[in-house]
C-alpha positions as CSV (number, residue, x, y, z in Angstrom):
1,M,-137.7,86.7,79.5
2,S,-135.7,88.7,82.3
3,T,-132.6,90.0,82.7
4,T,-130.3,89.6,85.3
5,R,-127.1,91.9,87.0
6,I,-124.4,90.8,89.2
7,V,-124.7,93.0,92.4
8,S,-121.1,93.0,93.8
9,K,-120.6,92.1,97.7
10,P,-120.7,95.6,99.3
11,V,-116.8,97.2,99.4
12,D,-115.4,99.0,102.7
13,Y,-112.8,101.2,101.1
14,V,-110.1,102.7,103.3
15,F,-107.9,105.2,100.7
16,V,-104.6,106.2,103.1
17,V,-102.2,109.0,102.0
18,D,-98.8,110.5,103.4
19,T,-98.9,113.6,103.9
20,S,-95.4,114.0,103.8
21,P,-94.2,117.7,102.0
22,G,-94.6,116.9,98.1
23,M,-97.1,114.6,98.1
24,E,-100.1,116.5,97.2
25,E,-99.8,116.1,93.5
26,A,-99.2,112.4,93.8
27,A,-102.5,112.3,95.9
28,K,-104.2,114.3,93.5
29,A,-104.0,111.9,90.9
30,L,-104.7,108.6,93.4
31,V,-107.8,110.8,94.5
32,T,-109.4,111.6,91.2
33,Q,-108.8,108.3,89.4
34,V,-110.3,106.5,91.9
35,R,-113.3,108.4,92.2
36,Q,-113.9,108.4,88.7
37,T,-113.8,104.3,89.3
38,I,-115.7,104.5,92.3
39,A,-118.4,106.3,90.4
40,Q,-118.6,104.0,87.5
41,A,-119.0,101.5,89.6
42,R,-122.2,102.6,91.5
43,E,-123.5,103.0,88.4
44,K,-123.8,99.7,87.8
45,G,-125.0,98.9,91.3
46,C,-122.2,98.1,93.3
47,V,-122.3,99.3,97.0
48,I,-119.0,101.1,97.9
49,R,-118.0,103.2,101.3
50,E,-115.2,104.5,100.6
51,K,-113.0,106.4,103.0
52,Y,-110.4,109.1,102.3
53,L,-107.9,109.5,105.4
54,G,-104.2,111.5,105.7
55,I,-101.3,110.0,108.2
56,E,-100.8,112.7,110.8
57,G,-102.1,115.2,108.1
58,I,-104.7,116.6,105.7
59,F,-105.1,118.0,102.2
60,P,-108.6,119.6,102.7
61,D,-108.6,120.2,98.8
62,L,-108.9,117.2,98.1
63,G,-111.3,115.8,100.6
64,I,-108.7,114.9,102.9
65,T,-110.1,116.2,105.9
66,Q,-109.2,113.6,108.6
67,T,-106.1,111.9,109.7
68,V,-106.3,108.1,110.5
69,R,-105.6,109.1,113.9
70,D,-108.7,111.0,114.7
71,Y,-111.0,108.8,112.2
72,L,-109.7,105.4,114.5
73,T,-110.3,107.5,118.0
74,K,-113.5,109.2,116.6
75,A,-115.1,105.3,115.8
76,G,-114.1,103.9,119.7
77,A,-110.4,102.9,118.7
78,P,-108.5,103.1,122.0
79,E,-105.3,105.8,121.3
80,D,-102.8,104.0,123.7
81,K,-103.1,101.0,121.2
82,L,-102.7,102.7,118.0
83,K,-99.1,102.0,116.7
84,A,-98.5,104.7,114.1
85,R,-96.9,107.7,115.5
86,T,-98.5,111.6,116.6
87,R,-96.6,114.0,114.8
88,A,-94.9,114.4,118.5
89,D,-93.5,110.8,118.8
90,K,-90.0,110.5,116.9
91,L,-88.6,108.3,119.3
92,L,-87.4,106.2,116.9
93,Y,-87.5,107.5,113.2
94,A,-88.9,110.7,111.6
95,G,-91.6,110.8,109.5
96,E,-94.6,110.2,111.2
97,Q,-96.3,111.4,108.2
98,E,-95.4,108.2,106.2
99,D,-95.8,105.6,108.7
100,I,-97.8,103.9,106.4
101,A,-96.9,100.0,107.7
102,P,-98.5,101.3,111.3
103,S,-101.4,102.5,109.7
104,V,-102.5,99.4,107.4
105,D,-102.3,97.4,111.3
106,D,-104.6,100.2,112.8
107,I,-106.7,100.6,110.4
108,S,-107.3,96.7,109.8
109,N,-107.6,96.6,113.7
110,W,-109.9,99.3,114.4
111,F,-112.0,100.3,111.5
112,D,-115.5,100.0,111.9
113,W,-115.8,97.8,109.0
114,N,-119.5,97.4,107.7
115,P,-120.5,93.4,108.6
116,G,-120.2,91.7,105.5
117,A,-119.0,93.9,103.9
118,D,-115.5,93.4,102.3
119,R,-112.5,94.8,103.3
120,R,-109.8,96.9,101.5
121,I,-106.6,99.3,102.1
122,M,-105.4,101.2,99.5
123,V,-101.8,102.9,100.5
124,L,-100.2,105.8,98.7
125,G,-96.8,106.8,99.7
126,N,-93.1,107.8,98.5
127,E,-90.7,107.0,100.9
128,S,-90.3,103.8,103.0
129,L,-93.3,102.5,105.0
130,F,-92.3,103.5,108.3
131,G,-91.0,106.4,108.8
132,G,-90.1,107.6,105.6
133,G,-86.6,108.4,103.8
134,L,-85.5,105.6,100.8
135,K,-83.3,103.0,102.6
136,V,-85.6,99.7,103.7
137,G,-84.2,98.3,107.0
138,S,-84.8,95.9,110.0
139,G,-87.1,98.6,111.4
140,Q,-89.5,98.6,108.1
141,R,-89.5,95.7,107.8
142,I,-90.8,94.0,111.5
143,A,-93.3,97.2,110.0
144,R,-94.7,95.6,107.1
145,E,-94.5,92.2,108.7
146,E,-97.0,93.2,111.6
147,A,-99.5,95.0,109.0
148,V,-99.4,92.1,107.2
149,A,-100.3,89.7,109.7
150,A,-103.0,92.5,110.8
151,A,-104.6,92.7,107.4
152,K,-104.3,88.6,107.3
153,A,-105.8,88.5,110.9
154,N,-108.9,90.9,110.2
155,N,-109.2,89.7,106.2
156,V,-108.5,92.6,104.6
157,M,-107.1,92.8,101.7
158,V,-103.9,96.0,101.0
159,S,-102.9,97.4,97.7
160,S,-100.1,99.6,97.2
161,Y,-98.7,102.7,94.8
162,L,-95.2,103.6,95.4
163,S,-95.0,107.4,93.7
164,A,-91.7,108.8,92.3
165,P,-88.9,110.3,95.4
166,G,-89.7,113.9,95.5
167,E,-87.5,116.5,94.1
168,G,-84.3,116.9,95.2
169,Q,-84.4,112.5,96.4
170,K,-82.8,110.5,95.1
171,Y,-82.5,106.1,95.1
172,A,-79.2,105.0,95.7
173,D,-77.6,101.9,93.8
174,G,-80.1,99.1,94.0
175,D,-82.3,100.6,96.8
176,A,-85.4,101.6,94.5
177,E,-86.0,97.7,94.0
178,K,-86.1,96.8,98.1
179,M,-88.0,99.8,98.3
180,K,-90.4,98.7,95.5
181,S,-90.0,95.2,97.0
182,E,-91.2,96.3,100.3
183,Y,-94.6,97.6,98.9
184,R,-95.0,94.5,97.0
185,R,-95.3,92.1,99.7
186,L,-97.3,94.6,102.1
187,A,-99.8,94.3,99.0
188,E,-99.2,90.9,97.6
189,E,-99.1,88.9,100.7
190,T,-102.5,90.3,101.7
191,G,-104.0,89.9,98.0
192,G,-103.9,93.0,96.9
193,E,-101.7,94.2,94.0
194,S,-98.7,96.6,93.8
195,Y,-97.6,99.6,91.8
196,T,-95.3,102.0,90.9
197,W,-94.5,105.5,89.6
198,D,-93.4,102.9,86.4
199,D,-97.2,102.5,86.0
200,D,-100.2,104.2,84.6
201,I,-101.7,105.8,87.2
202,A,-105.5,104.8,85.3
203,K,-104.6,101.1,86.2
204,L,-105.6,101.9,89.4
205,G,-109.2,101.8,88.3
206,E,-108.6,98.3,87.1
207,V,-107.5,97.2,90.5
208,L,-110.7,98.7,91.8
209,E,-112.8,96.8,89.5
210,K,-111.2,93.6,90.1
211,S,-111.8,93.6,94.0
212,I,-115.4,94.6,93.5
213,S,-115.4,92.3,91.0
214,L,-117.9,94.3,88.5
215,E,-119.3,91.7,85.9
216,T,-122.8,91.1,84.1
217,V,-124.6,88.3,82.5
218,D,-128.5,87.9,81.1
219,D,-131.1,85.5,82.2
220,E,-129.8,84.3,85.6
221,T,-128.4,86.2,88.5
222,V,-125.6,84.8,90.4
223,A,-126.0,87.2,93.2
224,S,-123.2,88.2,95.9
225,N,-124.2,88.5,99.3
226,T,-123.4,89.9,103.0
227,G,-124.6,89.4,106.1
228,V,-124.5,89.2,109.6
229,M,-122.9,85.9,111.5
230,G,-123.3,84.4,108.0
231,Y,-127.0,84.7,108.1
232,M,-128.0,87.3,105.8
233,K,-127.8,87.9,101.8
234,F,-128.8,91.0,99.8
235,G,-128.7,92.5,96.5
236,T,-131.1,93.5,93.4
237,V,-132.2,92.1,89.8
238,Q,-133.2,93.1,87.6
239,L,-136.3,91.8,86.1
240,D,-139.3,92.7,83.3
241,S,-141.9,90.5,81.7
242,D,-142.7,89.7,77.9
243,Q,-145.7,86.9,79.0
244,A,-148.3,86.7,80.5
245,S,-148.6,86.3,84.4
246,A,-147.8,82.7,85.2
247,L,-150.9,80.6,86.8
248,N,-148.3,77.4,88.0
249,G,-144.8,76.7,87.2
250,I,-141.9,78.3,87.1
251,E,-140.2,78.3,83.6
252,T,-140.6,81.4,83.2
253,F,-138.9,82.9,86.4
254,T,-135.4,83.6,87.1
255,R,-132.9,81.8,88.9
256,V,-131.2,83.9,91.7
257,K,-128.1,82.0,93.0
258,F,-126.1,82.8,96.1
259,Q,-122.6,83.6,95.0
260,H,-122.0,82.1,99.2
261,P,-124.7,79.0,99.8
262,F,-126.6,78.6,103.4
263,P,-125.6,75.6,105.0
264,T,-126.6,72.1,103.1
265,G,-130.5,71.5,104.8
266,S,-131.2,75.2,106.3
267,R,-134.5,76.8,105.8
268,V,-134.1,80.1,103.9
269,V,-136.6,83.0,103.5
270,V,-136.9,85.4,100.7
271,F,-137.9,88.4,100.6
272,A,-138.2,90.5,97.4
273,Q,-139.8,94.3,96.5
274,T,-139.4,96.8,93.5
275,N,-137.3,99.5,93.8
276,T,-139.0,101.7,91.3
277,F,-141.9,102.6,89.2
278,N,-141.2,102.0,85.5
279,G,-144.1,100.7,84.6
280,P,-148.0,101.7,85.7
281,D,-149.3,98.7,86.1
282,T,-149.1,96.9,89.7
283,P,-146.1,94.5,89.7
284,G,-146.3,91.9,91.5
285,I,-143.4,89.6,92.8
286,R,-143.3,86.2,92.6
287,I,-140.8,83.8,94.3
288,A,-140.9,80.0,94.4
289,D,-138.1,77.1,94.8
290,V,-136.3,78.7,98.3
291,T,-133.1,76.8,98.4
292,P,-130.1,77.1,100.6
293,E,-128.3,77.8,97.2
294,G,-130.8,80.3,95.5
295,F,-134.2,81.0,94.5
296,S,-136.8,81.5,91.4
297,V,-138.3,85.1,91.2
298,R,-140.5,86.6,88.4
299,I,-142.9,89.8,88.2
300,N,-146.1,88.6,87.9
301,E,-149.2,90.8,87.5
302,L,-152.1,90.6,88.6
303,V,-154.0,86.9,88.7
304,A,-157.7,87.0,90.4
305,K,-159.6,83.3,90.7
306,G,-157.0,81.3,88.9
307,S,-157.2,84.2,85.7
308,P,-155.2,87.0,84.6
309,V,-156.0,90.5,85.6
310,S,-153.8,92.1,82.9
311,D,-151.4,91.0,80.2
312,G,-148.6,90.2,81.9
313,T,-146.1,91.9,80.6
314,H,-144.5,94.5,82.5
315,T,-141.2,96.8,81.9
316,Q,-137.8,96.3,83.6
317,E,-137.5,97.2,86.8
318,T,-135.2,96.9,89.6
319,V,-136.0,94.4,92.4
320,A,-134.5,94.3,95.9
321,W,-134.2,90.8,97.8
322,F,-133.0,89.9,101.2
323,A,-132.4,86.1,102.0
324,S,-131.8,84.9,105.9
325,L,-132.4,81.9,108.1
326,E,-135.9,80.9,109.3
327,G,-135.1,81.5,113.5
328,E,-134.4,84.9,115.6
329,Y,-131.5,87.0,113.9
330,G,-131.3,83.9,111.5
331,G,-130.2,81.7,114.9
332,A,-128.4,78.7,113.6
333,A,-131.7,76.8,111.9
334,S,-130.4,73.8,110.0
335,A,-132.1,70.7,110.3
336,G,-133.6,71.2,113.3
337,A,-135.8,73.3,115.2
338,S,-134.5,77.0,114.9
339,Q,-132.4,78.3,118.1
340,K,-133.2,81.4,120.2
341,E,-130.5,81.7,122.0
342,P,-126.4,80.5,121.4
343,Q,-126.7,76.3,121.4
344,K,-123.6,75.3,123.5
345,H,-121.8,72.2,122.1
346,L,-119.1,70.3,124.4
347,L,-117.0,67.4,123.8
348,N,-115.6,66.5,127.0
349,Y,-112.7,63.4,126.7
350,S,-112.8,62.5,130.4
351,N,-114.6,58.9,129.9
352,Y,-112.7,58.9,127.0
353,A,-110.5,56.1,128.1
354,V,-109.6,53.7,124.7
355,Q,-106.0,53.8,122.6
356,A,-106.4,56.1,119.9
357,P,-105.1,55.7,116.9
358,I,-103.6,58.5,114.5
359,P,-105.3,60.0,112.7
360,N,-107.4,60.2,115.5
361,V,-111.3,61.7,114.5
362,H,-113.8,62.0,116.7
363,Q,-117.6,62.6,115.9
364,D,-119.3,64.1,119.2
365,Q,-121.7,66.9,120.1
366,G,-121.7,68.7,117.0
367,M,-118.5,68.7,115.9
368,K,-115.5,66.4,114.5
369,V,-112.2,66.5,115.8
370,T,-109.2,65.5,113.3
371,W,-105.2,64.9,114.2
372,S,-103.0,65.5,111.4
373,G,-99.6,65.2,111.8
374,N,-96.9,62.5,113.8
375,G,-97.7,60.5,117.1
376,S,-100.0,58.0,118.3
377,G,-103.0,58.3,120.3
378,R,-102.6,57.4,123.8
379,G,-107.2,57.8,124.3
380,Y,-107.5,58.8,128.0
381,D,-104.5,60.1,129.8
382,P,-103.8,58.4,133.1
383,G,-100.5,60.3,133.3
384,N,-102.8,64.2,134.6
385,G,-106.5,62.4,133.9
386,V,-107.2,65.6,132.1
387,G,-108.4,64.6,128.2
388,N,-107.4,63.3,125.1
389,F,-103.2,62.4,124.5
390,L,-101.4,63.1,121.2
391,Y,-98.2,61.6,121.9
392,D,-94.7,61.4,120.2
393,P,-90.8,62.6,120.9
394,N,-91.3,65.3,118.4
395,L,-95.0,66.4,117.9
396,S,-95.6,68.1,115.0
397,G,-99.1,68.8,113.1
398,S,-102.9,70.2,113.2
399,L,-105.3,69.5,115.6
400,T,-108.8,70.7,113.8
401,V,-112.0,71.1,115.2
402,E,-115.0,71.4,112.6
403,F,-118.3,72.9,113.5
404,D,-121.6,71.3,112.1
405,A,-123.1,74.6,112.7
406,P,-121.5,78.3,112.9
407,A,-120.0,79.5,115.7
408,S,-119.7,82.8,117.3
409,S,-116.9,81.3,119.8
410,F,-115.0,78.7,120.6
411,S,-112.6,77.5,123.5
412,I,-110.5,74.5,124.7
413,M,-108.9,73.1,126.6
414,L,-104.9,72.3,126.4
415,H,-102.3,71.2,129.2
416,G,-98.7,70.4,127.8
417,L,-97.7,73.0,125.0
418,N,-93.9,73.8,126.4
419,S,-93.2,76.0,123.1
420,G,-95.8,78.6,121.7
421,Q,-97.9,77.5,118.7
422,K,-100.9,79.2,117.5
423,V,-104.2,78.6,116.8
424,N,-105.7,80.0,113.1
425,Y,-110.0,80.3,113.2
426,Y,-111.6,80.0,109.5
427,D,-115.1,81.5,108.6
428,T,-117.8,79.7,106.9
429,R,-116.2,80.3,103.4
430,G,-112.8,78.9,104.5
431,E,-111.7,82.3,104.7
432,L,-109.0,83.0,107.2
433,I,-110.2,85.1,110.4
434,A,-107.4,85.0,113.1
435,S,-104.2,83.3,114.0
436,N,-103.2,83.7,117.7
437,A,-100.8,82.8,119.5
438,I,-100.7,80.3,122.2
439,P,-98.3,81.0,125.1
440,A,-95.4,78.9,126.1
441,N,-94.6,77.0,129.4
442,V,-98.1,77.1,130.6
443,E,-99.1,73.5,132.6
444,F,-102.9,74.2,131.9
445,Q,-104.4,76.9,129.6
446,D,-108.2,77.6,127.6
447,V,-107.5,79.3,124.5
448,S,-110.8,81.3,123.3
449,Y,-111.8,83.4,120.7
450,T,-115.3,84.8,119.9
451,A,-115.5,85.8,116.3
452,P,-116.0,89.8,115.0
453,D,-119.6,90.9,114.7
454,G,-120.7,90.1,110.5
455,R,-118.4,86.9,110.8
456,A,-118.6,83.0,112.0
457,I,-116.5,80.2,112.9
458,S,-116.2,77.0,110.5
459,K,-113.2,75.1,112.2
460,A,-110.5,76.0,114.3
461,E,-106.9,74.5,113.6
462,I,-104.6,74.0,116.3
463,V,-100.5,74.3,115.0
464,I,-98.2,72.3,117.3
465,Q,-94.4,72.1,116.5
466,N,-91.8,69.7,117.5
467,E,-93.8,69.7,121.0
468,L,-91.2,67.2,123.0
469,S,-93.6,65.9,125.5
470,G,-96.6,65.4,124.2
471,V,-100.4,67.4,124.3
472,T,-103.7,66.7,125.9
473,Y,-106.6,68.3,124.8
474,N,-110.4,68.5,126.1
475,N,-113.1,70.6,127.3
476,V,-114.0,71.8,123.6
477,T,-116.6,73.8,123.4
478,Y,-118.3,76.1,121.1
479,Y,-121.7,78.3,120.8
480,S,-123.5,78.1,117.5
């Protein structure tokens, strides 16, 4: 029978180091542990791309030969948009080499993340997250809050390590716990973990292993996956054969399950090929029972005219596989015909002239619009004639638009928002992609968003709070 192995989802890991005087020894311990753990993970089949970057400085002896700023600007980031300060900029605080929170903000927004890869940042510092020093003030808290918001908006998990103060430095009473709290919040509020000088640095290896999901199973693969617009998945599986070649039936096949299935009804195509040469006989690869949830595969040595040409047994080989949707670039080929051009879906309420009770749900044009909150629906608004109207003297809730097919972009016309609100965008796994503010006191406005490469939108949630005069919405549009 076949033995299989879980293949981790590809991971982009960026290690960010405070390069202020006295940090090189701590950085050496961190980098040594990280490289050891990554090497072990790669031996188990994990795909990891790591970058070691210094904050306004480098440690060449440790292989940290590029600064955050240099890397991001070469990757295309506009330098005037970066929040971390240069060594010449000390207008607010000194310690630009200790701008950890602004660096997390910049990397989250501007790093050249691989499409589909998990996004990870690990930071190392021994003073505050903004500007250094052993005290936490409002400036440091604001920088941390902004870094967390940027990481969440870009689906980045941050882990942190606070090393001991430098020689001759000492925390005042209570300040050490405040500093630990800031590092902890930076990590935990993005889904990561935080460690301090009180912890054994070897525990960082556990953090890395946990974040790249290392585990193995026998006889069945649950395959992590990646891709463009959620339509591509790939991985490897270890296969051997101790039975005669199959002539019919798939009882001897190995089942590969996608960790994140394709949408129900999708037409999935799978390709597989051996990536090793461990046995001399031709290792024919048979694929069967392809569904949105996975596929079955086995090594099936040569069969001719209905009879086996070989004994069917084969030593273990590594087989790489790739799965996508039928259609150009894995276009939105679900139950209907494959799409070669983006398809526009428009929900217009210009003729919606009936009373709409709350919760007010409409299913039309490949989407579902749902209101969850207080208030009463007025249907088509005769007052301004622009669309569907939600009203309450203190309207609060969320207007959610769910798409039948993964969307590359979304827009909605809003009228009457007097207080600034926000729109949350979620991908096909239910993970938050972005949370964008809606400007206040704009009479008519089109709110729109385009998903970054490698992501697709499954729903948009317009959050409304304490709106005194009601809200009208119309022209709900997305492209799949």
